[in-house]
C-alpha positions, 0 to 999 in steps of 0.5 A: 441462491437467486440471481441477484446474489449470483450477480453480487457475488461476481462483482465482489469476486471481481473487484477483490481479485482486481485488487489483488491483481492491481497490488501484485502487479505493483510489486513485480513493477518495483521488482523490476526496477529496484531488484527489491521485494518491498514487503512494504508495498501494502503499507503504501497502499494503507497510507493511500487508503487512509489518507483518502479516507480523512481527506473525505471527511469534508466531502471533497470530490474524488479526484482531489482525494485521490490526488492528495491520496497518491501525493502522501503514498509518493512522499511515503515512498520517497522517504523510505527510500531516503531513510531505509534502503538508500543507505543499504543500497550495496547490501546483499539481497538479504539485507534489502528483504529484512530491511523491507520486512522491519519497514514494514512491521514499523508502519504496521505498528505505527497504524495499530498506534495512531488509527486503531488495533481493531482489523 
């Protein structure tokens, strides 16, 4: 392996590890604040990514794409709270866990239907 390939692989590993660390940090913050393991957290990240991708079609600035992506994720998160989690506020931990898992599955299937079933 040449020096360039080694540097590229180190950059790849650092960027992928940083993404995993951000996801883990987000999950731990949500658990710390709400006391809920939200399995739909990854889908919120996906919503942000796809929103930024669709906004980028007009060659918009990254700042605008990031703001629109964050807004879409915030609206989606508030919708999840109002529709799925607030009615079950005093339910058991297991009920909330199953609700978050079901919500993740619903959003994943919506992406499969609306965007593409291909990875």
